C-alpha positions as CSV (number, residue, x, y, z in Angstrom):
1,M,0.0,0.0,0.0
2,G,1.1,3.6,0.4
3,I,-0.4,6.9,1.5
4,P,0.2,9.9,-0.8
5,G,2.0,12.8,0.9
6,L,2.6,11.2,4.3
7,T,6.2,10.2,3.7
8,T,7.0,13.7,2.5
9,L,5.5,15.2,5.6
10,I,7.5,13.0,7.9
11,D,10.7,13.7,5.9
12,D,10.1,17.4,6.4
13,N,9.6,16.9,10.2
14,L,12.3,14.5,11.3
15,Q,11.6,15.5,14.9
16,L,8.7,13.1,14.8
17,L,11.3,10.3,14.8
18,Q,13.5,9.4,17.7
19,D,17.2,8.4,17.7
20,Y,17.6,4.7,18.5
21,Q,20.5,2.3,18.8
22,L,19.5,-1.0,17.1
23,H,21.2,-4.1,18.4
24,H,20.4,-7.4,20.2
25,S,16.9,-7.4,18.7
26,K,14.5,-9.1,16.3
27,V,13.4,-7.0,13.4
28,I,10.7,-7.6,10.9
29,I,11.9,-6.5,7.4
30,D,9.7,-5.7,4.4
31,G,11.3,-8.1,2.0
32,N,10.1,-6.5,-1.2
33,N,11.4,-3.1,-0.1
34,L,14.7,-4.7,1.0
35,Y,15.8,-6.3,-2.3
36,H,14.9,-3.2,-4.2
37,L,16.9,-1.1,-1.7
38,L,19.9,-3.3,-1.8
39,F,20.0,-3.4,-5.6
40,Y,19.7,0.4,-6.0
41,S,21.6,1.6,-2.9
42,Y,24.7,-0.4,-3.7
43,N,24.6,0.8,-7.3
44,V,24.3,-2.7,-8.8
45,G,24.4,-2.5,-12.6
46,F,21.0,-2.9,-14.3
47,T,21.5,-1.2,-17.7
48,H,23.0,-4.3,-19.3
49,G,20.7,-6.9,-17.8
50,G,21.8,-7.0,-14.2
51,D,25.1,-7.7,-12.4
52,Y,23.6,-10.5,-10.3
53,D,27.0,-11.5,-8.9
54,K,27.5,-8.1,-7.2
55,F,23.9,-8.2,-6.1
56,S,24.4,-11.5,-4.4
57,R,27.5,-10.3,-2.6
58,K,25.7,-7.1,-1.4
59,I,22.8,-9.2,0.0
60,K,25.3,-11.2,2.1
61,E,27.2,-8.1,3.2
62,F,23.9,-6.6,4.4
63,F,23.1,-9.6,6.6
64,D,26.6,-9.8,7.9
65,I,26.1,-6.2,9.1
66,L,23.0,-7.2,11.0
67,K,24.7,-10.2,12.5
68,S,27.6,-8.2,13.8
69,C,25.1,-6.2,15.9
70,D,23.1,-9.3,17.0
71,I,20.1,-8.2,15.0
72,E,17.9,-11.1,14.1
73,P,16.0,-10.4,10.8
74,Y,12.7,-11.9,9.7
75,I,12.0,-11.2,6.1
76,I,8.3,-11.0,5.0
77,L,7.4,-10.8,1.3
78,D,4.3,-10.0,-0.6
79,G,2.4,-12.9,-2.2
80,G,0.2,-12.8,-5.2
81,Y,-2.0,-10.0,-6.4
82,E,-5.3,-9.6,-4.5
83,P,-8.2,-11.5,-6.1
84,D,-10.5,-8.4,-6.0
85,D,-8.2,-6.7,-8.6
86,R,-8.1,-3.5,-6.7
87,K,-4.5,-3.0,-7.7
88,L,-4.8,-4.1,-11.4
89,K,-5.0,-0.6,-12.8
90,T,-2.0,0.6,-10.7
91,T,0.0,-2.5,-11.7
92,L,-0.7,-2.0,-15.4
93,E,0.3,1.6,-15.1
94,R,3.5,0.6,-13.5
95,A,4.1,-2.0,-16.3
96,T,3.7,0.7,-18.9
97,K,6.0,3.0,-16.9
98,R,8.7,0.3,-17.0
99,I,8.5,0.2,-20.8
100,L,9.0,4.0,-20.9
101,L,11.9,3.7,-18.4
102,S,13.5,1.0,-20.6
103,G,13.5,3.3,-23.6
104,A,14.9,6.2,-21.4
105,I,17.7,4.0,-20.1
106,I,18.7,3.0,-23.6
107,N,19.0,6.7,-24.5
108,S,21.2,7.2,-21.5
109,D,18.5,9.2,-19.6
110,R,17.9,8.7,-16.0
111,G,15.8,5.8,-14.8
112,K,16.1,2.4,-13.0
113,I,14.6,-1.0,-13.7
114,L,15.0,-4.0,-11.4
115,P,16.3,-6.9,-13.5
116,I,13.9,-9.8,-13.7
117,L,16.1,-12.4,-12.1
118,S,16.7,-10.2,-8.9
119,Y,14.0,-12.0,-7.0
120,E,15.5,-15.4,-7.6
121,V,19.0,-14.2,-6.5
122,F,17.5,-12.7,-3.4
123,M,15.6,-15.8,-2.4
124,T,18.6,-18.0,-3.1
125,A,20.7,-15.8,-0.8
126,L,18.2,-16.0,2.0
127,E,18.2,-19.8,1.7
128,E,22.0,-20.1,1.6
129,L,22.4,-17.8,4.6
130,G,19.6,-19.4,6.6
131,I,17.7,-16.1,7.0
132,P,14.1,-16.7,8.3
133,H,11.6,-15.7,5.6
134,V,8.1,-16.2,4.5
135,T,5.9,-15.2,1.6
136,C,2.4,-14.1,2.5
137,D,-0.5,-15.4,0.5
138,F,-1.3,-11.8,-0.7
139,E,-0.2,-8.3,0.4
140,A,2.1,-8.4,3.5
141,D,1.8,-5.0,5.2
142,N,-1.0,-6.0,7.7
143,Q,0.6,-9.3,8.4
144,I,4.0,-7.7,9.1
145,A,2.4,-5.4,11.7
146,I,0.7,-8.4,13.5
147,L,4.0,-10.4,13.5
148,A,6.0,-7.3,14.8
149,N,3.6,-6.9,17.7
150,D,3.7,-10.7,18.4
151,F,7.5,-10.6,18.5
152,K,7.5,-7.2,20.3
153,C,10.1,-5.8,17.8
154,P,10.2,-2.9,15.3
155,V,9.4,-3.0,11.6
156,I,11.9,-1.8,8.9
157,S,10.3,-0.7,5.6
158,F,9.8,2.2,3.1
159,D,6.0,1.8,3.1
160,S,4.2,4.9,4.5
161,D,1.3,2.7,5.8
162,F,3.5,1.8,8.7
163,Y,3.1,5.5,9.9
164,V,-0.5,4.6,10.5
165,L,-0.4,1.0,11.8
166,N,-0.1,0.9,15.6
167,L,3.2,-0.9,16.2
168,T,4.1,-1.4,19.8
169,D,7.8,-1.3,19.2
170,G,7.7,1.3,16.5
171,F,8.5,1.7,12.8
172,I,12.0,2.3,11.4
173,P,12.0,3.9,7.9
174,F,14.7,2.3,5.7
175,D,16.2,5.6,4.8
176,S,16.7,6.5,8.5
177,V,19.1,3.5,9.0
178,N,22.8,4.1,9.0
179,F,24.2,0.8,7.9
180,E,27.7,1.6,9.1
181,V,28.3,-0.5,12.3
182,Q,29.3,1.8,15.1
183,P,32.3,1.1,17.3
184,T,31.8,-1.1,20.3
185,V,30.2,0.7,23.3
186,T,29.4,-0.4,26.9
187,D,26.0,-0.2,28.5
188,S,25.1,0.5,32.1
189,D,25.5,-3.2,33.0
190,G,29.0,-3.3,31.6
191,K,28.1,-5.3,28.5
192,E,29.7,-4.4,25.2
193,F,27.8,-4.2,22.0
194,K,27.9,-2.8,18.4
195,Y,24.8,-1.1,16.9
196,L,23.3,0.6,14.0
197,P,22.1,4.2,14.4
198,V,18.4,4.5,13.3
199,K,15.4,6.7,13.8
200,R,12.2,5.1,15.2
201,Y,8.7,6.3,14.8
202,F,5.5,5.8,16.9
203,T,2.0,6.8,15.9
204,Q,1.8,8.8,19.1
205,N,4.6,11.0,17.9
206,F,2.4,12.2,15.0
207,I,-0.9,12.3,16.8
208,S,0.5,14.3,19.7
209,C,0.7,17.3,17.3
210,F,-3.1,17.3,17.1
211,P,-4.4,17.6,20.8
212,E,-8.0,17.0,19.8
213,L,-7.3,13.6,18.2
214,D,-6.2,10.1,19.1
215,K,-4.6,7.3,17.2
216,E,-8.0,5.8,16.2
217,V,-8.5,8.5,13.6
218,L,-5.3,7.7,11.6
219,P,-6.9,4.9,9.6
220,L,-9.7,7.3,8.5
221,M,-7.0,9.9,7.6
222,A,-5.2,7.3,5.4
223,T,-8.5,6.3,3.7
224,V,-9.4,9.9,2.9
225,L,-5.9,10.6,1.5
226,G,-6.1,7.5,-0.7
227,N,-4.4,4.1,-0.7
228,D,-4.7,0.8,-2.5
229,Y,-8.4,0.5,-1.5
230,V,-9.6,4.1,-2.1
231,N,-8.5,6.0,-5.2
232,I,-6.8,9.4,-4.5
233,H,-9.5,11.1,-6.6
234,T,-12.5,9.5,-5.0
235,F,-13.1,12.4,-2.6
236,E,-11.8,15.2,-4.8
237,E,-15.0,17.3,-4.3
238,F,-14.9,16.6,-0.6
239,Y,-11.3,18.0,-0.3
240,S,-12.2,21.2,-2.2
241,A,-15.0,22.0,0.2
242,L,-12.7,21.8,3.3
243,K,-11.3,24.9,4.8
244,I,-7.6,25.5,5.2
245,P,-6.8,25.7,8.9
246,K,-5.7,29.1,10.2
247,H,-3.0,27.7,12.5
248,A,-0.3,25.0,11.8
249,P,-0.3,21.9,14.1
250,L,1.9,21.9,17.1
251,G,5.6,21.2,16.3
252,I,5.1,20.5,12.6
253,T,6.5,22.4,9.7
254,V,3.8,22.6,7.0
255,T,4.5,23.5,3.3
256,R,2.0,24.1,0.5
257,T,2.4,20.4,-0.6
258,H,0.9,19.4,2.7
259,T,-2.2,21.6,2.4
260,K,-4.6,18.7,1.6
261,M,-3.4,16.7,4.6
262,M,-3.7,19.6,7.0
263,K,-7.3,20.3,5.7
264,I,-8.2,16.7,6.4
265,M,-6.6,16.7,9.9
266,N,-8.5,19.9,10.7
267,W,-11.7,18.3,9.6
268,L,-11.0,15.2,11.7
269,E,-10.6,17.4,14.8
270,S,-14.1,18.7,14.2
271,L,-15.7,15.3,14.1
272,K,-17.8,13.9,17.0
273,S,-17.0,10.3,16.0
274,I,-15.3,8.3,13.4
275,E,-18.7,6.9,12.3
276,S,-19.9,10.5,11.6
277,G,-16.8,11.1,9.5
278,V,-17.4,7.9,7.4
279,N,-21.0,8.9,6.8
280,R,-19.9,12.4,5.7
281,L,-17.5,10.8,3.2
282,I,-20.2,8.5,1.8
283,L,-22.6,11.4,1.3
284,S,-20.0,13.4,-0.6
285,V,-20.1,11.0,-3.6
286,K,-22.9,10.4,-6.1
287,P,-25.8,8.2,-4.9
288,E,-25.2,5.4,-7.3
289,R,-21.6,5.0,-6.0
290,R,-22.3,5.1,-2.3
291,D,-22.7,1.4,-1.6
292,G,-19.4,0.7,-3.4
293,V,-17.5,3.5,-1.7
294,K,-18.9,2.4,1.7
295,E,-17.5,-1.1,1.2
296,L,-14.1,0.3,0.1
297,I,-13.9,2.5,3.2
298,K,-14.7,-0.5,5.4
299,K,-12.0,-2.6,3.8
300,S,-9.5,0.2,4.0
301,M,-10.2,0.9,7.7
302,D,-10.0,-2.8,8.6
303,A,-6.6,-3.1,6.9
304,Y,-5.2,-0.6,9.5
305,T,-7.2,-1.5,12.6
306,N,-7.4,-5.3,12.4
307,I,-3.8,-6.1,13.4
308,T,-4.4,-8.9,15.9
309,T,-5.7,-11.7,13.6
310,Y,-3.7,-13.1,10.7
311,R,-5.5,-13.2,7.4
312,S,-4.8,-16.8,6.3
313,F,-2.1,-18.4,8.3
314,S,-0.1,-17.4,11.4
315,L,3.3,-16.0,10.6
316,Y,4.2,-16.4,14.3
317,D,3.4,-20.1,14.2
318,F,5.3,-20.4,10.9
319,F,8.5,-19.1,12.5
320,T,8.2,-20.7,16.0
321,N,6.6,-24.1,15.4
322,K,8.5,-24.8,12.1
323,K,5.6,-27.0,10.9
324,E,6.1,-28.5,7.5
325,D,2.4,-27.9,6.7
326,S,1.7,-24.3,7.6
327,S,-1.7,-24.1,5.9
328,M,-4.5,-23.6,8.5
329,S,-8.2,-23.9,8.0
330,Y,-8.0,-21.1,5.4
331,Q,-7.8,-22.4,1.8
332,T,-6.6,-20.4,-1.2
333,L,-8.9,-21.0,-4.1
334,S,-8.1,-21.0,-7.8
335,Y,-9.8,-18.8,-10.4
336,N,-12.5,-21.4,-11.0
337,K,-13.0,-21.9,-7.2
338,N,-11.1,-25.1,-6.8
339,T,-8.9,-25.9,-3.7
340,I,-5.2,-25.6,-4.3
341,P,-3.1,-28.5,-3.1
342,S,-1.4,-27.9,0.3
343,W,2.0,-28.8,-1.0
344,F,1.8,-25.9,-3.5
345,I,0.7,-23.5,-0.7
346,D,3.6,-24.6,1.4
347,F,6.0,-24.1,-1.5
348,H,4.6,-20.7,-2.1
349,R,4.9,-19.6,1.6
350,Q,8.4,-21.1,2.0
351,G,9.6,-19.0,-1.1
352,K,10.4,-22.1,-3.2
353,M,8.4,-20.6,-6.0
354,P,7.5,-17.0,-6.9
355,P,4.1,-15.3,-6.6
356,F,4.0,-15.6,-10.4
357,M,2.7,-19.2,-9.9
358,Q,-0.1,-18.2,-7.5
359,N,-1.2,-15.4,-9.8
360,T,-1.6,-18.0,-12.6
361,L,-3.8,-20.2,-10.4
362,V,-5.9,-17.5,-8.6
363,L,-6.2,-14.9,-11.3
364,H,-5.4,-16.7,-14.6
365,R,-3.3,-13.6,-15.2
366,N,0.4,-12.5,-15.3
367,I,2.0,-9.2,-16.0
368,L,5.4,-9.6,-17.6
369,Q,7.9,-7.0,-16.5
370,C,9.7,-5.3,-19.4
371,Q,13.5,-5.5,-19.4
372,V,16.0,-3.0,-20.7
373,E,15.6,-4.1,-24.3
374,E,15.2,-2.9,-27.9
375,I,11.7,-1.4,-27.9
376,K,11.5,-1.6,-31.7
377,M,11.9,-5.4,-31.5
378,P,9.5,-8.1,-30.3
379,S,9.3,-8.4,-26.6
380,S,12.1,-10.3,-25.0
381,Y,9.5,-12.7,-23.5
382,S,8.2,-13.7,-27.0
383,C,10.9,-16.3,-27.4
384,S,10.0,-18.1,-24.2
385,T,6.2,-18.2,-24.7
386,Y,6.2,-22.0,-25.2
387,L,7.9,-22.6,-21.8
388,R,5.3,-20.5,-20.0
389,Q,2.6,-22.3,-22.0
390,V,3.8,-25.6,-20.6
391,L,4.0,-24.1,-17.1
392,Y,0.5,-22.7,-17.3
393,S,-0.8,-26.1,-18.5
394,I,0.6,-27.9,-15.5
395,L,-0.8,-25.3,-13.1
396,L,-4.3,-25.3,-14.6
397,R,-4.6,-28.9,-15.7
398,D,-6.5,-30.2,-12.7
399,E,-9.2,-27.5,-12.6
400,L,-9.7,-27.6,-16.4
401,K,-10.5,-31.3,-16.2
402,K,-13.8,-30.5,-14.7
403,F,-15.3,-28.7,-17.7
404,A,-14.8,-28.6,-21.4
405,C,-13.1,-25.5,-22.9
406,T,-15.1,-24.7,-26.1
407,E,-13.6,-21.3,-26.7
408,M,-10.6,-19.1,-26.0
409,S,-11.5,-17.3,-22.7
410,K,-10.0,-16.4,-19.4
411,K,-11.8,-19.3,-17.8
412,C,-9.6,-21.8,-19.6
413,C,-6.6,-19.7,-20.6
414,V,-4.1,-17.4,-19.0
415,E,-4.0,-13.7,-19.6
416,E,-0.6,-12.3,-20.2
417,Y,0.2,-8.6,-20.3
418,D,3.4,-8.0,-22.2
419,R,4.9,-5.2,-24.2
420,Q,3.3,-4.9,-27.6
421,D,5.9,-5.7,-30.4
422,G,7.6,-2.5,-31.4
423,Q,5.4,-0.4,-29.1
424,K,5.7,1.3,-25.7
425,N,2.4,0.0,-24.4
426,V,1.1,-3.1,-22.7
427,K,-1.0,-5.6,-24.6
428,K,-3.1,-8.5,-23.3
429,N,-2.7,-11.9,-24.9
430,L,-4.5,-15.1,-24.1
431,I,-2.2,-18.2,-23.7
432,E,-4.0,-21.4,-24.5
433,I,-3.4,-24.5,-22.4
434,I,-1.9,-27.6,-24.1
435,P,-2.7,-31.1,-22.9
436,S,0.5,-32.9,-23.7
437,V,4.2,-32.7,-24.7
438,E,5.5,-34.7,-27.7
439,G,7.5,-37.7,-26.6
440,Y,6.3,-37.6,-23.0
441,G,2.5,-37.7,-23.2
442,D,-0.1,-36.0,-21.0
443,L,1.2,-33.2,-18.8
444,P,0.7,-33.8,-15.0
445,G,-1.5,-31.7,-12.8
446,L,-0.7,-30.3,-9.4
447,G,-2.4,-33.2,-7.8
448,E,-0.1,-35.7,-9.4
449,I,3.3,-34.0,-9.1
450,E,4.1,-35.3,-5.6
451,D,3.7,-38.9,-6.7
452,I,5.8,-38.7,-9.9
453,K,9.4,-40.1,-9.7
454,C,12.3,-37.7,-10.1
455,S,13.5,-39.5,-13.2
456,R,10.1,-39.1,-14.8
457,K,10.1,-35.4,-14.0
458,R,13.6,-35.1,-15.5
459,E,12.3,-36.9,-18.6
460,L,9.5,-34.3,-18.9
461,L,11.9,-31.4,-18.8
462,C,14.2,-33.0,-21.4
463,K,11.2,-33.6,-23.7
464,V,10.0,-30.0,-23.3
465,F,13.5,-28.7,-24.3
466,N,14.0,-31.6,-26.8
467,L,17.4,-32.4,-25.2
468,N,19.0,-35.6,-24.0
469,F,21.4,-35.8,-21.1
470,D,23.0,-39.2,-20.7
471,Q,26.2,-40.8,-19.5
472,S,27.9,-39.8,-22.7
473,N,27.8,-36.1,-21.8
474,K,27.8,-36.5,-18.0
475,E,31.5,-35.5,-17.8
476,I,30.9,-32.1,-19.3
477,I,27.3,-31.4,-18.2
478,S,26.8,-32.1,-14.5
479,D,23.4,-31.8,-12.9
480,D,24.1,-28.4,-11.5
481,I,24.3,-26.8,-15.0
482,V,21.6,-28.8,-16.8
483,L,19.0,-26.0,-16.4
484,F,21.6,-23.5,-17.6
485,I,22.3,-25.5,-20.8
486,M,18.6,-26.1,-21.4
487,A,18.0,-22.4,-21.3
488,V,20.9,-21.6,-23.6
489,V,19.8,-24.1,-26.2
490,F,16.1,-23.0,-26.0
491,W,17.3,-19.4,-26.4
492,I,19.3,-20.2,-29.5
493,R,16.5,-22.1,-31.1
494,N,13.8,-19.5,-30.4
495,A,15.5,-16.0,-30.2
496,D,13.8,-13.4,-32.4
497,P,15.8,-11.7,-33.7
498,K,18.3,-14.5,-33.9
499,T,21.3,-14.6,-31.6
500,N,24.8,-15.3,-32.8
501,L,27.9,-17.3,-31.9
502,H,29.6,-14.3,-30.2
503,S,26.7,-14.1,-27.7
504,V,26.5,-17.8,-27.0
505,K,30.3,-18.1,-26.5
506,T,30.2,-15.0,-24.3
507,L,27.6,-16.5,-22.1
508,L,29.7,-19.6,-21.5
509,V,32.8,-17.5,-20.8
510,C,30.9,-15.4,-18.3
511,W,29.9,-18.6,-16.5
512,V,33.5,-19.7,-16.4
513,A,34.6,-16.3,-15.2
514,L,32.0,-16.2,-12.4
515,S,32.9,-19.7,-11.3
516,A,36.6,-18.8,-11.1
517,R,35.8,-15.8,-8.9
518,T,33.7,-17.8,-6.4
519,I,35.1,-21.3,-6.3
520,T,36.2,-22.5,-2.8
521,E,38.0,-25.6,-1.6
522,E,34.7,-27.1,-0.4
523,E,33.2,-26.7,-3.8
524,D,36.2,-28.4,-5.4
525,K,35.0,-31.6,-3.8
526,N,31.6,-31.7,-5.4
527,D,30.7,-33.3,-8.7
528,S,30.4,-30.0,-10.7
529,T,32.1,-30.1,-14.0
530,I,33.4,-26.5,-13.7
531,N,34.8,-27.2,-10.3
532,A,36.4,-30.4,-11.6
533,A,38.0,-28.3,-14.4
534,F,39.5,-25.8,-11.9
535,T,40.6,-28.7,-9.6
536,K,42.6,-30.1,-12.5
537,S,44.0,-26.7,-13.4
538,T,47.3,-25.6,-12.1
539,L,47.3,-22.6,-9.7
540,D,49.0,-20.6,-12.4
541,Q,46.3,-21.4,-14.9
542,R,43.5,-20.4,-12.5
543,E,45.1,-17.2,-11.5
544,K,46.0,-16.3,-15.1
545,L,42.4,-17.0,-16.2
546,K,41.0,-14.8,-13.4
547,K,43.4,-12.0,-14.2
548,N,42.6,-12.2,-18.0
549,L,38.8,-11.9,-17.4
550,E,38.7,-9.4,-14.4
551,K,38.7,-6.3,-16.6
552,F,35.4,-7.3,-18.2
553,F,33.5,-7.0,-14.9
554,H,33.9,-3.2,-14.9
555,A,30.8,-1.2,-15.7
556,P,30.7,-0.2,-19.4
557,Q,31.2,3.4,-20.2
558,H,29.0,4.9,-22.9
559,T,29.6,8.2,-24.8
560,M,28.4,9.9,-28.0
561,K,31.4,8.2,-29.7
562,H,30.7,4.8,-28.1
563,P,26.9,4.6,-27.7
564,I,25.2,1.7,-26.0
565,D,24.7,-1.3,-28.3
566,I,21.2,-2.3,-27.5
567,S,21.3,-5.3,-29.8
568,I,23.7,-7.1,-27.4
569,I,21.5,-6.2,-24.4
570,H,18.3,-7.3,-26.2
571,G,19.8,-10.7,-27.0
572,F,20.8,-11.4,-23.4
573,A,17.4,-10.1,-22.3
574,Q,15.8,-12.9,-24.4
575,F,18.1,-15.4,-22.6
576,Q,17.0,-14.1,-19.2
577,S,13.3,-14.7,-20.1
578,C,14.2,-18.2,-21.2
579,F,16.2,-18.9,-18.1
580,L,13.4,-17.5,-15.9
581,S,10.8,-19.8,-17.4
582,T,13.2,-22.8,-17.2
583,T,13.6,-22.1,-13.5
584,H,9.9,-21.9,-13.0
585,L,9.3,-25.2,-14.7
586,N,11.9,-26.9,-12.5
587,Q,10.3,-25.3,-9.4
588,I,6.7,-26.4,-10.2
589,L,8.0,-30.0,-10.7
590,G,9.6,-30.0,-7.3
591,F,13.2,-29.4,-8.3
592,P,14.1,-32.6,-10.3
593,F,17.4,-30.7,-11.2
594,P,19.4,-28.6,-8.8
595,P,18.4,-24.9,-9.1
596,V,20.9,-22.6,-10.8
597,N,21.6,-19.3,-9.1
598,P,21.5,-16.5,-11.7
599,S,24.4,-14.9,-9.9
600,A,26.5,-17.9,-10.9
601,I,25.9,-17.5,-14.7
602,F,24.9,-13.9,-15.5
603,C,26.7,-10.6,-15.1
604,G,25.3,-8.0,-17.5
605,S,28.4,-5.8,-17.5
606,F,30.7,-8.7,-18.2
607,L,28.5,-10.0,-21.0
608,Y,28.3,-6.7,-22.7
609,N,32.0,-5.9,-22.4
610,F,33.2,-9.3,-23.5
611,C,30.7,-9.6,-26.4
612,K,31.6,-6.1,-27.6
613,D,35.3,-6.9,-27.5
614,L,34.8,-10.2,-29.2
615,Q,33.1,-8.4,-32.1
616,T,36.4,-6.5,-32.8
617,R,38.5,-9.7,-33.0
618,S,39.6,-11.0,-36.3
619,I,39.9,-14.5,-34.8
620,P,37.4,-14.5,-31.9
621,D,38.0,-18.2,-31.0
622,L,41.8,-17.5,-30.7
623,F,41.0,-14.6,-28.4
624,I,38.8,-16.8,-26.2
625,S,41.6,-19.4,-26.0
626,E,44.0,-16.7,-24.7
627,M,41.5,-15.5,-22.1
628,L,40.7,-19.0,-20.8
629,V,44.4,-20.0,-21.0
630,K,45.5,-22.3,-23.7
631,Q,45.6,-26.0,-22.9
632,S,43.8,-25.5,-19.6
633,P,41.0,-27.7,-18.4
634,A,38.6,-24.7,-18.3
635,L,39.2,-24.1,-22.0
636,S,38.6,-27.8,-22.8
637,L,35.3,-27.7,-20.9
638,F,34.3,-24.6,-22.8
639,Q,35.1,-26.2,-26.1
640,N,33.2,-29.4,-25.2
641,L,30.1,-27.5,-24.0
642,M,30.1,-25.4,-27.2
643,S,30.4,-28.6,-29.3
644,F,27.4,-30.1,-27.4
645,I,25.3,-27.0,-27.7
646,L,25.9,-26.6,-31.4
647,S,25.2,-30.3,-32.0
648,T,21.6,-29.6,-30.7
649,V,20.8,-26.7,-33.0
650,D,20.7,-26.0,-36.7
651,E,23.3,-23.3,-37.0
652,D,22.2,-22.0,-40.4
653,Q,18.6,-21.7,-39.2
654,C,19.1,-20.5,-35.6
655,L,22.3,-18.4,-35.6
656,K,22.9,-15.1,-37.2
657,T,26.1,-14.7,-39.1
658,V,28.6,-12.3,-37.5
659,T,31.5,-10.4,-39.0
660,S,34.5,-8.8,-37.3
661,S,34.4,-5.1,-36.7
662,N,38.1,-4.9,-36.1
663,K,39.2,-1.4,-37.1
664,R,42.8,-2.3,-37.4
665,S,41.9,-5.2,-39.7
666,R,39.7,-3.0,-41.9
667,N,42.4,-0.3,-42.1
668,R,45.0,-2.8,-43.1
669,K,42.7,-4.2,-45.8
670,K,42.1,-0.7,-47.2
671,K,45.8,0.0,-47.4
672,K,46.4,-3.3,-49.2
673,A,43.6,-2.6,-51.6
674,A,45.2,0.7,-52.5
675,T,48.3,-1.1,-53.9
676,P,47.5,-2.7,-57.2
677,V,50.2,-5.3,-56.9
678,D,49.0,-6.6,-53.6
679,K,46.3,-9.3,-53.2
680,K,45.1,-10.6,-49.9
681,I,43.8,-14.2,-49.4
682,D,41.9,-14.7,-46.2
683,S,41.2,-17.9,-44.4
684,E,39.5,-18.3,-41.0
685,D,42.8,-18.7,-39.0
686,D,45.6,-17.2,-41.1
687,E,46.3,-14.2,-43.3
688,L,48.5,-15.0,-46.3
689,L,49.8,-12.0,-48.2
690,I,50.9,-12.6,-51.7
691,T,52.6,-9.7,-53.4
692,N,53.2,-11.1,-56.9
693,E,50.4,-9.9,-59.2
694,T,51.3,-12.6,-61.8
695,I,51.1,-15.6,-59.4
696,D,48.6,-18.1,-60.8
697,K,45.8,-19.9,-59.0
698,S,47.6,-23.3,-59.0
699,T,50.4,-21.8,-57.0
700,V,48.0,-20.4,-54.4
701,I,46.3,-23.7,-54.1
702,K,49.6,-25.5,-53.6
703,V,50.6,-23.1,-50.8
704,K,47.3,-23.6,-49.0
705,T,47.3,-27.4,-49.3
706,N,50.8,-27.5,-47.9
707,L,49.6,-26.1,-44.6
708,K,49.8,-28.8,-42.0
709,A,47.1,-29.0,-39.3
710,A,48.5,-28.5,-35.9
711,C,45.6,-30.1,-34.1
712,E,43.0,-32.9,-34.3
713,L,40.3,-31.6,-36.7
714,T,37.3,-33.8,-35.7
715,N,36.5,-31.3,-32.9
716,R,35.8,-27.9,-34.4
717,F,37.1,-26.1,-31.3
718,N,40.3,-28.0,-30.7
719,F,42.3,-25.5,-32.8
720,L,41.8,-23.0,-29.9
721,D,44.5,-24.9,-28.0
722,I,47.2,-24.2,-30.7
723,N,50.1,-22.2,-29.1
724,D,50.7,-19.0,-31.1
725,S,53.0,-16.8,-29.0
726,D,53.4,-14.4,-31.9
727,D,49.7,-13.5,-32.1
728,T,49.2,-9.9,-31.4
729,D,45.9,-9.2,-33.0
730,S,43.7,-11.5,-31.0
């Protein structure tokens, strides 16, 4: 939720907040606020698709800071959209705004977009760190307040609704927290501790400025000002009839921007009761709208006043009893009013799947979040539509068995809101449900998934992606990268516009580079193929590889002379949409393959820099061999993976042809062309200059056929290992 103008008023009157030393305490943290804050506050790159590796590190640093002060965080996240659709209009407006922001970012204007894999990175970090967390069934604000009062601890959030909710241990606005740990101090009992300086707010701080009022009027104030229940324009005529108070409230600095709020507070002071105020509001709207407005006011008031009873399940029990089945008597129902299986509800609440899944079940609707991409091109989600279609079919299969779908309608399809191809607006599409997958048979429903063997679930995924992973490729494709390879292959086959070899190779190099940065001795011992490659490498090879690739992690710099290349970014945006849907399919099937952390495979800055550099190389493969260190196990793994990937696709049909943009090479060609007696014969891996104009074709053929291969030619990538110490143009 959010109350217009209230945060601004508090920011202009910081005396309403009290200095506080936060330590040795539980805190309830608004999870959705937190991962946005961490991404933006730490300047994590987003323009080129998202620097998820840096984001993951910053998340861990944040929780290390809390731990050093003995602060025990509980992370609460929003669930799916509300079934009453009260936020649909706002959500669609935000989706349109994202599209406009994407275009602005491309043109180097200001703007920020949270990359689409950020949620997965955040949830993975919470699991790895063992941070207590829960996803509510729907909106979390009210549930956060109840849990904070149960735990007798403060709430940390950006949401202005917490200025109205009666929190016994107060509300700490995120922007009031100084995340620099203060030096150790000693309390009155002689105990030493570290702390974070914060500012804490209580509702009494605000209401004390209005002697005629008490805390019970704050929910009505929030309702009149507008929130997720009541539109800000609902009571426009009512505002205009109110008088501006002659005197400012006690101890508050009021500016012209706060006029509406002061008029409302002055009106509240004149009321005999809250009921009389509600009646006055209802009478201010047209008669035909009064019943609807009355219901909205009631819902809005309840959201602020009913902070003793959990809506659907007890968050307190969830964290204290640690029951595997946390679903209480309340049952979330699907769009067609069917009961959702308890295992699905548990997965949702435990954060093992995103709210995207529940939105599909409860609303038959999803709103796809635009990425930084080429607006003139088809949406980056277009290439992964089939994967979402399979996902939707699994989610809806059980409830659609109960009736026949005779037409394309929301009852038996899923509404997708996505960017319209080549446009800056959101378009609604209906995605039809499919009954089966070729080579596998009928798709399972949610009621069957728990009983299906893991091997059968793996078979289903392999059939969806039309791939086969067996013992013959086990040595190069371990289970921990199967989903990654699936997403890569699907991306290559379905990208529109087509991707190219430079981008595919760059993606694999990025994975190697990120692995080299994060590998530990413990990871050396597992069955991962990349860890095995580094274990077999010499220390010198590993260090050289890391040094070679480190420069590509720096944020790209764009100028008028070197503008942003949106075609590169758009290509990797398509990959992200494929990877996200691949992850979702694995989640709904109960994780038949180990999940892949986006921070382990994707760094937008690296991908952009390396791909851009690769485009300038006259011999790109030779450059890669230098970067990954010739004759190293890491290079061999790269070569083998590329061979496998290309064996699964039709290169001519799926991959766009790329040419070198090497300026030095072009200049050299121009100079040679200017000399009539010079002719240049190019081959892929050598440049042979022949300076005799009269030389005949047979001589040239003889020279070329006398070249001896320095490597085994059956593997197209083996020549990358050729030592060429004289190369200076790679």
